[in-house]
All heavy atoms as a GROMACS GRO file, in nm:
protein
  627
    1MET      N    1  -4.606   4.221   5.264
    1MET     CA    2  -4.594   4.331   5.170
    1MET      C    3  -4.634   4.284   5.030
    1MET      O    4  -4.598   4.175   4.988
    1MET     CB    5  -4.449   4.383   5.171
    1MET     CG    6  -4.426   4.497   5.079
    1MET     SD    7  -4.261   4.563   5.105
    1MET     CE    8  -4.288   4.724   5.043
    2ALA      N    9  -4.708   4.366   4.961
    2ALA     CA   10  -4.755   4.332   4.826
    2ALA      C   11  -4.640   4.333   4.728
    2ALA      O   12  -4.546   4.410   4.739
    2ALA     CB   13  -4.861   4.431   4.782
    3LYS      N   14  -4.650   4.242   4.631
    3LYS     CA   15  -4.549   4.238   4.526
    3LYS      C   16  -4.567   4.359   4.435
    3LYS      O   17  -4.679   4.402   4.409
    3LYS     CB   18  -4.565   4.112   4.441
    3LYS     CG   19  -4.530   3.984   4.512
    3LYS     CD   20  -4.543   3.868   4.416
    3LYS     CE   21  -4.507   3.739   4.482
    3LYS     NZ   22  -4.516   3.626   4.390
    4PRO      N   23  -4.456   4.412   4.382
    4PRO     CA   24  -4.470   4.522   4.285
    4PRO      C   25  -4.538   4.473   4.158
    4PRO      O   26  -4.530   4.355   4.123
    4PRO     CB   27  -4.326   4.566   4.259
    4PRO     CG   28  -4.240   4.457   4.309
    4PRO     CD   29  -4.319   4.377   4.408
    5ASP      N   30  -4.607   4.563   4.093
    5ASP     CA   31  -4.678   4.531   3.969
    5ASP      C   32  -4.578   4.505   3.857
    5ASP      O   33  -4.510   4.595   3.811
    5ASP     CB   34  -4.772   4.646   3.931
    5ASP     CG   35  -4.862   4.611   3.815
    5ASP    OD1   36  -4.874   4.492   3.782
    5ASP    OD2   37  -4.920   4.704   3.758
    6ASN      N   38  -4.567   4.378   3.816
    6ASN     CA   39  -4.475   4.341   3.708
    6ASN      C   40  -4.558   4.311   3.584
    6ASN      O   41  -4.617   4.206   3.572
    6ASN     CB   42  -4.390   4.220   3.746
    6ASN     CG   43  -4.295   4.180   3.636
    6ASN    OD1   44  -4.288   4.240   3.530
    6ASN    ND2   45  -4.219   4.076   3.661
    7ARG      N   46  -4.560   4.406   3.492
    7ARG     CA   47  -4.643   4.391   3.372
    7ARG      C   48  -4.561   4.352   3.251
    7ARG      O   49  -4.612   4.350   3.141
    7ARG     CB   50  -4.715   4.525   3.346
    7ARG     CG   51  -4.807   4.564   3.461
    7ARG     CD   52  -4.863   4.701   3.440
    7ARG     NE   53  -4.966   4.700   3.337
    7ARG     CZ   54  -5.059   4.791   3.325
    7ARG    NH1   55  -5.065   4.894   3.408
    7ARG    NH2   56  -5.147   4.785   3.228
    8SER      N   57  -4.436   4.316   3.272
    8SER     CA   58  -4.346   4.293   3.160
    8SER      C   59  -4.389   4.178   3.069
    8SER      O   60  -4.362   4.181   2.950
    8SER     CB   61  -4.203   4.267   3.210
    8SER     OG   62  -4.199   4.149   3.288
    9ASP      N   63  -4.456   4.079   3.124
    9ASP     CA   64  -4.496   3.966   3.039
    9ASP      C   65  -4.647   3.956   3.020
    9ASP      O   66  -4.697   3.856   2.973
    9ASP     CB   67  -4.441   3.835   3.094
    9ASP     CG   68  -4.497   3.798   3.231
    9ASP    OD1   69  -4.560   3.885   3.295
    9ASP    OD2   70  -4.478   3.684   3.273
   10ASN      N   71  -4.719   4.062   3.052
   10ASN     CA   72  -4.865   4.060   3.037
   10ASN      C   73  -4.909   4.037   2.893
   10ASN      O   74  -5.003   3.961   2.868
   10ASN     CB   75  -4.928   4.189   3.089
   10ASN     CG   76  -4.938   4.192   3.240
   10ASN    OD1   77  -4.896   4.099   3.308
   10ASN    ND2   78  -4.993   4.298   3.293
   11VAL      N   79  -4.843   4.103   2.799
   11VAL     CA   80  -4.884   4.087   2.659
   11VAL      C   81  -4.868   3.942   2.616
   11VAL      O   82  -4.956   3.885   2.551
   11VAL     CB   83  -4.803   4.182   2.566
   11VAL    CG1   84  -4.829   4.151   2.420
   11VAL    CG2   85  -4.840   4.327   2.596
   12ARG      N   86  -4.758   3.880   2.656
   12ARG     CA   87  -4.735   3.740   2.619
   12ARG      C   88  -4.845   3.651   2.680
   12ARG      O   89  -4.898   3.563   2.612
   12ARG     CB   90  -4.597   3.695   2.667
   12ARG     CG   91  -4.561   3.552   2.630
   12ARG     CD   92  -4.422   3.514   2.678
   12ARG     NE   93  -4.400   3.539   2.820
   12ARG     CZ   94  -4.440   3.456   2.917
   12ARG    NH1   95  -4.504   3.345   2.888
   12ARG    NH2   96  -4.415   3.484   3.043
   13LYS      N   97  -4.879   3.676   2.804
   13LYS     CA   98  -4.983   3.596   2.869
   13LYS      C   99  -5.119   3.617   2.803
   13LYS      O  100  -5.194   3.520   2.782
   13LYS     CB  101  -4.993   3.632   3.018
   13LYS     CG  102  -4.874   3.584   3.098
   13LYS     CD  103  -4.886   3.628   3.242
   13LYS     CE  104  -4.767   3.584   3.323
   13LYS     NZ  105  -4.776   3.633   3.462
   14ILE      N  106  -5.149   3.741   2.770
   14ILE     CA  107  -5.277   3.769   2.704
   14ILE      C  108  -5.281   3.704   2.567
   14ILE      O  109  -5.384   3.647   2.528
   14ILE     CB  110  -5.301   3.921   2.696
   14ILE    CG1  111  -5.313   3.982   2.836
   14ILE    CG2  112  -5.425   3.952   2.613
   14ILE    CD1  113  -5.306   4.134   2.839
   15GLN      N  114  -5.172   3.711   2.494
   15GLN     CA  115  -5.168   3.648   2.361
   15GLN      C  116  -5.186   3.498   2.370
   15GLN      O  117  -5.253   3.437   2.287
   15GLN     CB  118  -5.038   3.684   2.289
   15GLN     CG  119  -5.036   3.828   2.244
   15GLN     CD  120  -4.904   3.873   2.186
   15GLN    OE1  121  -4.799   3.821   2.221
   15GLN    NE2  122  -4.910   3.970   2.097
   16ARG      N  123  -5.130   3.438   2.475
   16ARG     CA  124  -5.149   3.293   2.496
   16ARG      C  125  -5.297   3.265   2.523
   16ARG      O  126  -5.354   3.168   2.472
   16ARG     CB  127  -5.060   3.244   2.609
   16ARG     CG  128  -5.068   3.092   2.627
   16ARG     CD  129  -4.975   3.041   2.735
   16ARG     NE  130  -4.988   3.123   2.856
   16ARG     CZ  131  -4.885   3.162   2.928
   16ARG    NH1  132  -4.762   3.131   2.895
   16ARG    NH2  133  -4.905   3.234   3.037
   17ASN      N  134  -5.361   3.352   2.602
   17ASN     CA  135  -5.505   3.336   2.628
   17ASN      C  136  -5.586   3.348   2.499
   17ASN      O  137  -5.683   3.274   2.478
   17ASN     CB  138  -5.552   3.437   2.730
   17ASN     CG  139  -5.505   3.406   2.870
   17ASN    OD1  140  -5.471   3.293   2.900
   17ASN    ND2  141  -5.501   3.506   2.954
   18ILE      N  142  -5.548   3.444   2.414
   18ILE     CA  143  -5.616   3.460   2.285
   18ILE      C  144  -5.602   3.332   2.203
   18ILE      O  145  -5.701   3.281   2.150
   18ILE     CB  146  -5.560   3.580   2.207
   18ILE    CG1  147  -5.599   3.712   2.276
   18ILE    CG2  148  -5.610   3.579   2.062
   18ILE    CD1  149  -5.530   3.833   2.219
   19GLN      N  150  -5.481   3.279   2.195
   19GLN     CA  151  -5.459   3.158   2.116
   19GLN      C  152  -5.539   3.040   2.170
   19GLN      O  153  -5.599   2.965   2.092
   19GLN     CB  154  -5.309   3.123   2.114
   19GLN     CG  155  -5.226   3.220   2.035
   19GLN     CD  156  -5.077   3.201   2.055
   19GLN    OE1  157  -5.033   3.128   2.144
   19GLN    NE2  158  -4.998   3.266   1.971
   20ASN      N  159  -5.542   3.024   2.302
   20ASN     CA  160  -5.618   2.914   2.361
   20ASN      C  161  -5.767   2.931   2.337
   20ASN      O  162  -5.838   2.833   2.308
   20ASN     CB  163  -5.591   2.905   2.512
   20ASN     CG  164  -5.451   2.857   2.542
   20ASN    OD1  165  -5.385   2.793   2.460
   20ASN    ND2  166  -5.403   2.888   2.662
   21THR      N  167  -5.816   3.052   2.345
   21THR     CA  168  -5.958   3.078   2.325
   21THR      C  169  -5.996   3.055   2.179
   21THR      O  170  -6.103   2.997   2.150
   21THR     CB  171  -5.994   3.220   2.371
   21THR    OG1  172  -5.952   3.237   2.507
   21THR    CG2  173  -6.144   3.245   2.361
   22ILE      N  174  -5.910   3.096   2.087
   22ILE     CA  175  -5.935   3.070   1.944
   22ILE      C  176  -5.937   2.919   1.918
   22ILE      O  177  -6.024   2.869   1.846
   22ILE     CB  178  -5.830   3.141   1.856
   22ILE    CG1  179  -5.854   3.292   1.858
   22ILE    CG2  180  -5.835   3.088   1.713
   22ILE    CD1  181  -5.742   3.373   1.793
   23LYS      N  182  -5.845   2.847   1.979
   23LYS     CA  183  -5.840   2.702   1.964
   23LYS      C  184  -5.971   2.638   2.013
   23LYS      O  185  -6.030   2.554   1.945
   23LYS     CB  186  -5.721   2.645   2.041
   23LYS     CG  187  -5.710   2.495   2.037
   23LYS     CD  188  -5.586   2.450   2.118
   23LYS     CE  189  -5.578   2.302   2.127
   23LYS     NZ  190  -5.649   2.248   2.244
   24ASN      N  191  -6.018   2.681   2.131
   24ASN     CA  192  -6.143   2.628   2.185
   24ASN      C  193  -6.262   2.664   2.097
   24ASN      O  194  -6.352   2.582   2.077
   24ASN     CB  195  -6.164   2.677   2.328
   24ASN     CG  196  -6.066   2.617   2.425
   24ASN    OD1  197  -6.010   2.510   2.401
   24ASN    ND2  198  -6.042   2.685   2.534
   25PHE      N  199  -6.261   2.785   2.043
   25PHE     CA  200  -6.368   2.828   1.953
   25PHE      C  201  -6.372   2.735   1.831
   25PHE      O  202  -6.477   2.686   1.792
   25PHE     CB  203  -6.346   2.973   1.910
   25PHE     CG  204  -6.443   3.020   1.804
   25PHE    CD1  205  -6.568   3.066   1.840
   25PHE    CD2  206  -6.410   3.014   1.670
   25PHE    CE1  207  -6.660   3.107   1.743
   25PHE    CE2  208  -6.500   3.056   1.573
   25PHE     CZ  209  -6.625   3.102   1.610
   26ARG      N  210  -6.256   2.712   1.771
   26ARG     CA  211  -6.249   2.628   1.652
   26ARG      C  212  -6.291   2.484   1.683
   26ARG      O  213  -6.360   2.421   1.601
   26ARG     CB  214  -6.108   2.631   1.593
   26ARG     CG  215  -6.077   2.763   1.527
   26ARG     CD  216  -5.939   2.764   1.467
   26ARG     NE  217  -5.913   2.893   1.404
   26ARG     CZ  218  -5.793   2.944   1.387
   26ARG    NH1  219  -5.685   2.878   1.426
   26ARG    NH2  220  -5.778   3.061   1.330
   27GLU      N  221  -6.250   2.434   1.798
   27GLU     CA  222  -6.292   2.300   1.837
   27GLU      C  223  -6.443   2.293   1.851
   27GLU      O  224  -6.506   2.192   1.812
   27GLU     CB  225  -6.223   2.258   1.966
   27GLU     CG  226  -6.076   2.225   1.948
   27GLU     CD  227  -6.005   2.193   2.078
   27GLU    OE1  228  -6.068   2.200   2.187
   27GLU    OE2  229  -5.884   2.163   2.071
   28GLY      N  230  -6.503   2.395   1.907
   28GLY     CA  231  -6.649   2.400   1.918
   28GLY      C  232  -6.715   2.401   1.782
   28GLY      O  233  -6.813   2.328   1.759
   29GLN      N  234  -6.663   2.482   1.692
   29GLN     CA  235  -6.717   2.488   1.556
   29GLN      C  236  -6.701   2.353   1.486
   29GLN      O  237  -6.794   2.306   1.419
   29GLN     CB  238  -6.646   2.597   1.475
   29GLN     CG  239  -6.676   2.738   1.520
   29GLN     CD  240  -6.822   2.774   1.506
   29GLN    OE1  241  -6.897   2.769   1.603
   29GLN    NE2  242  -6.864   2.809   1.387
   30ASP      N  243  -6.584   2.292   1.500
   30ASP     CA  244  -6.560   2.162   1.437
   30ASP      C  245  -6.656   2.057   1.493
   30ASP      O  246  -6.712   1.976   1.417
   30ASP     CB  247  -6.416   2.116   1.459
   30ASP     CG  248  -6.316   2.198   1.381
   30ASP    OD1  249  -6.355   2.273   1.288
   30ASP    OD2  250  -6.194   2.189   1.413
   31TYR      N  251  -6.675   2.060   1.624
   31TYR     CA  252  -6.766   1.964   1.687
   31TYR      C  253  -6.907   1.981   1.632
   31TYR      O  254  -6.975   1.882   1.600
   31TYR     CB  255  -6.765   1.981   1.839
   31TYR     CG  256  -6.845   1.877   1.911
   31TYR    CD1  257  -6.792   1.753   1.940
   31TYR    CD2  258  -6.976   1.903   1.949
   31TYR    CE1  259  -6.867   1.657   2.006
   31TYR    CE2  260  -7.052   1.808   2.016
   31TYR     CZ  261  -6.997   1.685   2.043
   31TYR     OH  262  -7.073   1.589   2.108
   32LEU      N  263  -6.950   2.106   1.620
   32LEU     CA  264  -7.084   2.130   1.567
   32LEU      C  265  -7.098   2.077   1.424
   32LEU      O  266  -7.200   2.017   1.390
   32LEU     CB  267  -7.115   2.280   1.568
   32LEU     CG  268  -7.147   2.342   1.702
   32LEU    CD1  269  -7.162   2.492   1.690
   32LEU    CD2  270  -7.272   2.280   1.763
   33SER      N  271  -6.999   2.099   1.341
   33SER     CA  272  -7.010   2.054   1.202
   33SER      C  273  -6.994   1.902   1.189
   33SER      O  274  -7.060   1.841   1.106
   33SER     CB  275  -6.909   2.127   1.113
   33SER     OG  276  -6.779   2.095   1.149
   34GLU      N  277  -6.908   1.843   1.270
   34GLU     CA  278  -6.885   1.698   1.259
   34GLU      C  279  -6.997   1.615   1.322
   34GLU      O  280  -7.016   1.499   1.284
   34GLU     CB  281  -6.752   1.663   1.325
   34GLU     CG  282  -6.632   1.719   1.250
   34GLU     CD  283  -6.502   1.706   1.328
   34GLU    OE1  284  -6.502   1.638   1.434
   34GLU    OE2  285  -6.402   1.762   1.284
   35HIS      N  286  -7.067   1.671   1.420
   35HIS     CA  287  -7.167   1.594   1.493
   35HIS      C  288  -7.307   1.655   1.481
   35HIS      O  289  -7.391   1.633   1.567
   35HIS     CB  290  -7.128   1.584   1.640
   35HIS     CG  291  -6.996   1.519   1.662
   35HIS    ND1  292  -6.978   1.383   1.657
   35HIS    CD2  293  -6.872   1.571   1.682
   35HIS    CE1  294  -6.852   1.354   1.678
   35HIS    NE2  295  -6.784   1.467   1.693
   36ALA      N  296  -7.328   1.730   1.377
   36ALA     CA  297  -7.455   1.802   1.361
   36ALA      C  298  -7.577   1.711   1.370
   36ALA      O  299  -7.680   1.750   1.426
   36ALA     CB  300  -7.456   1.877   1.228
   37ASP      N  301  -7.565   1.590   1.317
   37ASP     CA  302  -7.679   1.498   1.318
   37ASP      C  303  -7.693   1.422   1.449
   37ASP      O  304  -7.795   1.355   1.471
   37ASP     CB  305  -7.665   1.397   1.203
   37ASP     CG  306  -7.667   1.465   1.067
   37ASP    OD1  307  -7.726   1.574   1.057
   37ASP    OD2  308  -7.610   1.409   0.973
   38GLU      N  309  -7.593   1.431   1.536
   38GLU     CA  310  -7.591   1.349   1.657
   38GLU      C  311  -7.624   1.427   1.784
   38GLU      O  312  -7.656   1.365   1.886
   38GLU     CB  313  -7.452   1.286   1.674
   38GLU     CG  314  -7.406   1.206   1.555
   38GLU     CD  315  -7.256   1.177   1.560
   38GLU    OE1  316  -7.194   1.192   1.667
   38GLU    OE2  317  -7.202   1.139   1.455
   39ILE      N  318  -7.614   1.559   1.781
   39ILE     CA  319  -7.630   1.635   1.905
   39ILE      C  320  -7.770   1.692   1.915
   39ILE      O  321  -7.838   1.717   1.815
   39ILE     CB  322  -7.525   1.747   1.917
   39ILE    CG1  323  -7.535   1.848   1.802
   39ILE    CG2  324  -7.385   1.689   1.924
   39ILE    CD1  325  -7.441   1.966   1.814
   40SER      N  326  -7.811   1.712   2.039
   40SER     CA  327  -7.944   1.765   2.064
   40SER      C  328  -7.944   1.916   2.037
   40SER      O  329  -7.840   1.981   2.038
   40SER     CB  330  -7.984   1.739   2.209
   40SER     OG  331  -7.905   1.819   2.296
   41PRO      N  332  -8.063   1.971   2.015
   41PRO     CA  333  -8.071   2.117   1.998
   41PRO      C  334  -8.018   2.193   2.120
   41PRO      O  335  -7.956   2.298   2.105
   41PRO     CB  336  -8.221   2.142   1.980
   41PRO     CG  337  -8.276   2.013   1.930
   41PRO     CD  338  -8.192   1.905   1.993
   42GLN      N  339  -8.037   2.136   2.239
   42GLN     CA  340  -7.987   2.201   2.360
   42GLN      C  341  -7.834   2.204   2.361
   42GLN      O  342  -7.773   2.306   2.395
   42GLN     CB  343  -8.039   2.130   2.487
   42GLN     CG  344  -8.186   2.139   2.506
   42GLN     CD  345  -8.264   2.032   2.428
   42GLN    OE1  346  -8.208   1.945   2.362
   42GLN    NE2  347  -8.396   2.040   2.436
   43GLU      N  348  -7.772   2.092   2.324
   43GLU     CA  349  -7.626   2.086   2.321
   43GLU      C  350  -7.572   2.182   2.215
   43GLU      O  351  -7.474   2.253   2.239
   43GLU     CB  352  -7.577   1.944   2.293
   43GLU     CG  353  -7.426   1.931   2.301
   43GLU     CD  354  -7.377   1.789   2.280
   43GLU    OE1  355  -7.457   1.700   2.243
   43GLU    OE2  356  -7.256   1.768   2.298
   44LYS      N  357  -7.637   2.187   2.102
   44LYS     CA  358  -7.596   2.280   1.996
   44LYS      C  359  -7.603   2.423   2.047
   44LYS      O  360  -7.509   2.502   2.027
   44LYS     CB  361  -7.684   2.262   1.873
   44LYS     CG  362  -7.647   2.356   1.761
   44LYS     CD  363  -7.738   2.339   1.640
   44LYS     CE  364  -7.700   2.441   1.533
   44LYS     NZ  365  -7.789   2.438   1.420
   45GLN      N  366  -7.711   2.457   2.114
   45GLN     CA  367  -7.728   2.592   2.166
   45GLN      C  368  -7.620   2.624   2.270
   45GLN      O  369  -7.564   2.734   2.271
   45GLN     CB  370  -7.865   2.609   2.228
   45GLN     CG  371  -7.889   2.749   2.282
   45GLN     CD  372  -8.028   2.767   2.341
   45GLN    OE1  373  -8.112   2.679   2.333
   45GLN    NE2  374  -8.050   2.882   2.401
   46GLN      N  375  -7.589   2.528   2.357
   46GLN     CA  376  -7.485   2.550   2.459
   46GLN      C  377  -7.349   2.579   2.394
   46GLN      O  378  -7.278   2.670   2.436
   46GLN     CB  379  -7.473   2.429   2.551
   46GLN     CG  380  -7.588   2.413   2.646
   46GLN     CD  381  -7.580   2.284   2.725
   46GLN    OE1  382  -7.506   2.191   2.691
   46GLN    NE2  383  -7.656   2.278   2.834
   47ILE      N  384  -7.315   2.502   2.293
   47ILE     CA  385  -7.187   2.522   2.224
   47ILE      C  386  -7.186   2.656   2.153
   47ILE      O  387  -7.087   2.729   2.159
   47ILE     CB  388  -7.159   2.404   2.127
   47ILE    CG1  389  -7.141   2.275   2.206
   47ILE    CG2  390  -7.037   2.434   2.040
   47ILE    CD1  391  -7.139   2.149   2.120
   48GLU      N  392  -7.295   2.690   2.089
   48GLU     CA  393  -7.302   2.820   2.020
   48GLU      C  394  -7.290   2.935   2.120
   48GLU      O  395  -7.223   3.035   2.092
   48GLU     CB  396  -7.433   2.830   1.941
   48GLU     CG  397  -7.433   2.741   1.818
   48GLU     CD  398  -7.567   2.736   1.748
   48GLU    OE1  399  -7.670   2.775   1.808
   48GLU    OE2  400  -7.569   2.692   1.632
   49GLU      N  401  -7.353   2.922   2.237
   49GLU     CA  402  -7.344   3.026   2.339
   49GLU      C  403  -7.201   3.038   2.392
   49GLU      O  404  -7.151   3.149   2.412
   49GLU     CB  405  -7.441   2.998   2.452
   49GLU     CG  406  -7.586   3.024   2.414
   49GLU     CD  407  -7.685   2.981   2.519
   49GLU    OE1  408  -7.644   2.929   2.627
   49GLU    OE2  409  -7.807   2.996   2.496
   50LYS      N  410  -7.137   2.924   2.414
   50LYS     CA  411  -6.997   2.926   2.459
   50LYS      C  412  -6.909   2.995   2.356
   50LYS      O  413  -6.820   3.074   2.390
   50LYS     CB  414  -6.945   2.786   2.485
   50LYS     CG  415  -6.993   2.724   2.613
   50LYS     CD  416  -6.931   2.588   2.633
   50LYS     CE  417  -6.982   2.522   2.758
   50LYS     NZ  418  -6.923   2.390   2.780
   51ASN      N  419  -6.933   2.965   2.230
   51ASN     CA  420  -6.851   3.027   2.125
   51ASN      C  421  -6.876   3.177   2.115
   51ASN      O  422  -6.784   3.252   2.087
   51ASN     CB  423  -6.871   2.957   1.991
   51ASN     CG  424  -6.776   2.840   1.975
   51ASN    OD1  425  -6.688   2.816   2.058
   51ASN    ND2  426  -6.792   2.766   1.868
   52GLU      N  427  -6.998   3.222   2.140
   52GLU     CA  428  -7.025   3.365   2.143
   52GLU      C  429  -6.947   3.432   2.257
   52GLU      O  430  -6.888   3.538   2.240
   52GLU     CB  431  -7.175   3.393   2.159
   52GLU     CG  432  -7.254   3.367   2.033
   52GLU     CD  433  -7.215   3.458   1.919
   52GLU    OE1  434  -7.191   3.579   1.942
   52GLU    OE2  435  -7.205   3.409   1.805
   53LYS      N  436  -6.944   3.365   2.373
   53LYS     CA  437  -6.866   3.417   2.486
   53LYS      C  438  -6.719   3.420   2.452
   53LYS      O  439  -6.647   3.513   2.489
   53LYS     CB  440  -6.890   3.332   2.611
   53LYS     CG  441  -7.027   3.348   2.671
   53LYS     CD  442  -7.044   3.261   2.793
   53LYS     CE  443  -7.185   3.269   2.847
   53LYS     NZ  444  -7.205   3.180   2.963
   54ARG      N  445  -6.672   3.318   2.382
   54ARG     CA  446  -6.531   3.314   2.342
   54ARG      C  447  -6.498   3.429   2.249
   54ARG      O  448  -6.392   3.491   2.263
   54ARG     CB  449  -6.500   3.180   2.276
   54ARG     CG  450  -6.500   3.064   2.374
   54ARG     CD  451  -6.480   2.931   2.304
   54ARG     NE  452  -6.474   2.824   2.403
   54ARG     CZ  453  -6.542   2.710   2.396
   54ARG    NH1  454  -6.622   2.687   2.291
   54ARG    NH2  455  -6.531   2.620   2.490
   55LEU      N  456  -6.586   3.459   2.156
   55LEU     CA  457  -6.560   3.571   2.065
   55LEU      C  458  -6.552   3.702   2.141
   55LEU      O  459  -6.466   3.786   2.114
   55LEU     CB  460  -6.668   3.578   1.957
   55LEU     CG  461  -6.668   3.467   1.853
   55LEU    CD1  462  -6.788   3.481   1.759
   55LEU    CD2  463  -6.537   3.465   1.775
   56ARG      N  464  -6.641   3.721   2.239
   56ARG     CA  465  -6.637   3.843   2.320
   56ARG      C  466  -6.510   3.847   2.404
   56ARG      O  467  -6.449   3.953   2.421
   56ARG     CB  468  -6.762   3.852   2.409
   56ARG     CG  469  -6.888   3.888   2.331
   56ARG     CD  470  -7.003   3.925   2.422
   56ARG     NE  471  -7.043   3.822   2.515
   56ARG     CZ  472  -7.128   3.722   2.486
   56ARG    NH1  473  -7.180   3.712   2.365
   56ARG    NH2  474  -7.160   3.633   2.578
   57ALA      N  475  -6.468   3.732   2.455
   57ALA     CA  476  -6.344   3.726   2.533
   57ALA      C  477  -6.224   3.763   2.448
   57ALA      O  478  -6.135   3.836   2.492
   57ALA     CB  479  -6.326   3.587   2.593
   58ILE      N  480  -6.221   3.714   2.325
   58ILE     CA  481  -6.110   3.746   2.234
   58ILE      C  482  -6.104   3.895   2.210
   58ILE      O  483  -5.996   3.956   2.213
   58ILE     CB  484  -6.124   3.666   2.102
   58ILE    CG1  485  -6.100   3.518   2.128
   58ILE    CG2  486  -6.027   3.720   1.996
   58ILE    CD1  487  -6.141   3.426   2.014
   59GLU      N  488  -6.219   3.957   2.188
   59GLU     CA  489  -6.223   4.103   2.170
   59GLU      C  490  -6.167   4.174   2.294
   59GLU      O  491  -6.089   4.269   2.283
   59GLU     CB  492  -6.366   4.150   2.144
   59GLU     CG  493  -6.421   4.112   2.009
   59GLU     CD  494  -6.566   4.153   1.992
   59GLU    OE1  495  -6.610   4.247   2.060
   59GLU    OE2  496  -6.635   4.090   1.910
   60GLY      N  497  -6.207   4.127   2.411
   60GLY     CA  498  -6.158   4.187   2.535
   60GLY      C  499  -6.008   4.169   2.551
   60GLY      O  500  -5.938   4.262   2.592
   61PHE      N  501  -5.958   4.050   2.518
   61PHE     CA  502  -5.815   4.026   2.526
   61PHE      C  503  -5.739   4.119   2.433
   61PHE      O  504  -5.633   4.173   2.468
   61PHE     CB  505  -5.780   3.882   2.490
   61PHE     CG  506  -5.820   3.779   2.593
   61PHE    CD1  507  -5.872   3.656   2.553
   61PHE    CD2  508  -5.802   3.801   2.729
   61PHE    CE1  509  -5.908   3.560   2.646
   61PHE    CE2  510  -5.838   3.705   2.823
   61PHE     CZ  511  -5.890   3.584   2.782
   62ARG      N  512  -5.791   4.139   2.314
   62ARG     CA  513  -5.724   4.226   2.218
   62ARG      C  514  -5.720   4.371   2.268
   62ARG      O  515  -5.621   4.441   2.247
   62ARG     CB  516  -5.791   4.215   2.081
   62ARG     CG  517  -5.759   4.080   2.018
   62ARG     CD  518  -5.813   4.066   1.879
   62ARG     NE  519  -5.767   3.941   1.820
   62ARG     CZ  520  -5.833   3.869   1.732
   62ARG    NH1  521  -5.951   3.909   1.690
   62ARG    NH2  522  -5.782   3.757   1.685
   63GLU      N  523  -5.826   4.413   2.334
   63GLU     CA  524  -5.825   4.547   2.395
   63GLU      C  525  -5.720   4.555   2.506
   63GLU      O  526  -5.653   4.656   2.521
   63GLU     CB  527  -5.964   4.583   2.448
   63GLU     CG  528  -6.066   4.612   2.340
   63GLU     CD  529  -6.026   4.730   2.252
   63GLU    OE1  530  -5.980   4.832   2.306
   63GLU    OE2  531  -6.040   4.717   2.129
   64GLU      N  532  -5.706   4.447   2.583
   64GLU     CA  533  -5.606   4.445   2.688
   64GLU      C  534  -5.465   4.454   2.629
   64GLU      O  535  -5.378   4.523   2.686
   64GLU     CB  536  -5.616   4.316   2.770
   64GLU     CG  537  -5.732   4.312   2.865
   64GLU     CD  538  -5.731   4.187   2.950
   64GLU    OE1  539  -5.629   4.160   3.016
   64GLU    OE2  540  -5.834   4.115   2.950
   65VAL      N  541  -5.441   4.387   2.518
   65VAL     CA  542  -5.310   4.396   2.452
   65VAL      C  543  -5.282   4.540   2.412
   65VAL      O  544  -5.171   4.591   2.435
   65VAL     CB  545  -5.302   4.300   2.331
   65VAL    CG1  546  -5.179   4.329   2.246
   65VAL    CG2  547  -5.302   4.155   2.376
   66LYS      N  548  -5.382   4.607   2.356
   66LYS     CA  549  -5.364   4.748   2.318
   66LYS      C  550  -5.332   4.833   2.442
   66LYS      O  551  -5.244   4.919   2.437
   66LYS     CB  552  -5.491   4.802   2.250
   66LYS     CG  553  -5.515   4.747   2.113
   66LYS     CD  554  -5.646   4.802   2.058
   66LYS     CE  555  -5.685   4.734   1.930
   66LYS     NZ  556  -5.818   4.778   1.881
   67ASP      N  557  -5.404   4.809   2.552
   67ASP     CA  558  -5.379   4.884   2.674
   67ASP      C  559  -5.238   4.860   2.726
   67ASP      O  560  -5.170   4.953   2.769
   67ASP     CB  561  -5.481   4.846   2.783
   67ASP     CG  562  -5.621   4.893   2.752
   67ASP    OD1  563  -5.637   4.979   2.663
   67ASP    OD2  564  -5.714   4.844   2.818
   68GLU      N  565  -5.196   4.734   2.724
   68GLU     CA  566  -5.061   4.701   2.770
   68GLU      C  567  -4.955   4.765   2.682
   68GLU      O  568  -4.854   4.815   2.732
   68GLU     CB  569  -5.041   4.549   2.774
   68GLU     CG  570  -5.110   4.481   2.890
   68GLU     CD  571  -5.061   4.530   3.025
   68GLU    OE1  572  -4.938   4.549   3.044
   68GLU    OE2  573  -5.145   4.551   3.113
   69ALA      N  574  -4.976   4.764   2.553
   69ALA     CA  575  -4.880   4.826   2.461
   69ALA      C  576  -4.871   4.976   2.489
   69ALA      O  577  -4.760   5.033   2.492
   69ALA     CB  578  -4.922   4.799   2.316
   70ALA      N  579  -4.983   5.039   2.512
   70ALA     CA  580  -4.984   5.182   2.543
   70ALA      C  581  -4.913   5.207   2.676
   70ALA      O  582  -4.835   5.303   2.688
   70ALA     CB  583  -5.126   5.235   2.547
   71HIS      N  584  -4.937   5.122   2.773
   71HIS     CA  585  -4.872   5.137   2.902
   71HIS      C  586  -4.721   5.122   2.890
   71HIS      O  587  -4.645   5.200   2.949
   71HIS     CB  588  -4.925   5.033   3.002
   71HIS     CG  589  -4.854   5.034   3.132
   71HIS    ND1  590  -4.878   5.129   3.229
   71HIS    CD2  591  -4.756   4.953   3.182
   71HIS    CE1  592  -4.799   5.105   3.331
   71HIS    NE2  593  -4.724   5.000   3.306
   72GLN      N  594  -4.677   5.027   2.810
   72GLN     CA  595  -4.533   5.006   2.793
   72GLN      C  596  -4.468   5.122   2.719
   72GLN      O  597  -4.355   5.159   2.746
   72GLN     CB  598  -4.507   4.874   2.723
   72GLN     CG  599  -4.538   4.754   2.810
   72GLN     CD  600  -4.523   4.621   2.742
   72GLN    OE1  601  -4.483   4.615   2.626
   72GLN    NE2  602  -4.556   4.513   2.811
   73ARG      N  603  -4.540   5.180   2.624
   73ARG     CA  604  -4.486   5.298   2.552
   73ARG      C  605  -4.471   5.417   2.645
   73ARG      O  606  -4.380   5.498   2.631
   73ARG     CB  607  -4.577   5.334   2.435
   73ARG     CG  608  -4.556   5.253   2.310
   73ARG     CD  609  -4.627   5.316   2.191
   73ARG     NE  610  -4.769   5.337   2.212
   73ARG     CZ  611  -4.865   5.251   2.185
   73ARG    NH1  612  -4.834   5.135   2.132
   73ARG    NH2  613  -4.992   5.279   2.207
   74ASN      N  614  -4.565   5.429   2.739
   74ASN     CA  615  -4.566   5.545   2.828
   74ASN      C  616  -4.479   5.526   2.951
   74ASN      O  617  -4.468   5.617   3.033
   74ASN     CB  618  -4.709   5.579   2.870
   74ASN     CG  619  -4.793   5.621   2.750
   74ASN    OD1  620  -4.743   5.679   2.656
   74ASN    ND2  621  -4.922   5.590   2.756
   75SER      N  622  -4.424   5.407   2.969
   75SER     CA  623  -4.342   5.380   3.088
   75SER      C  624  -4.197   5.413   3.065
   75SER      O  625  -4.143   5.417   2.963
   75SER     CB  626  -4.353   5.235   3.128
   75SER     OG  627  -4.484   5.206   3.169
   0.00000   0.00000   0.00000
């Protein structure tokens, strides 16, 4: 039998994901600035692409938080 949908801690989990993604984004930015003279153009591009994905993920997570808040208000 399937477990019932327990959404009570979804916002907390999503916020933790946001924090981790922001941390990874900042680490990528720091790495780019600290090692600018040492990394290849390909590595720079890879990090920049990852950071773009992270920014999009953060936006998505924030939308999920809004959805969860609306769901909790309506429950």
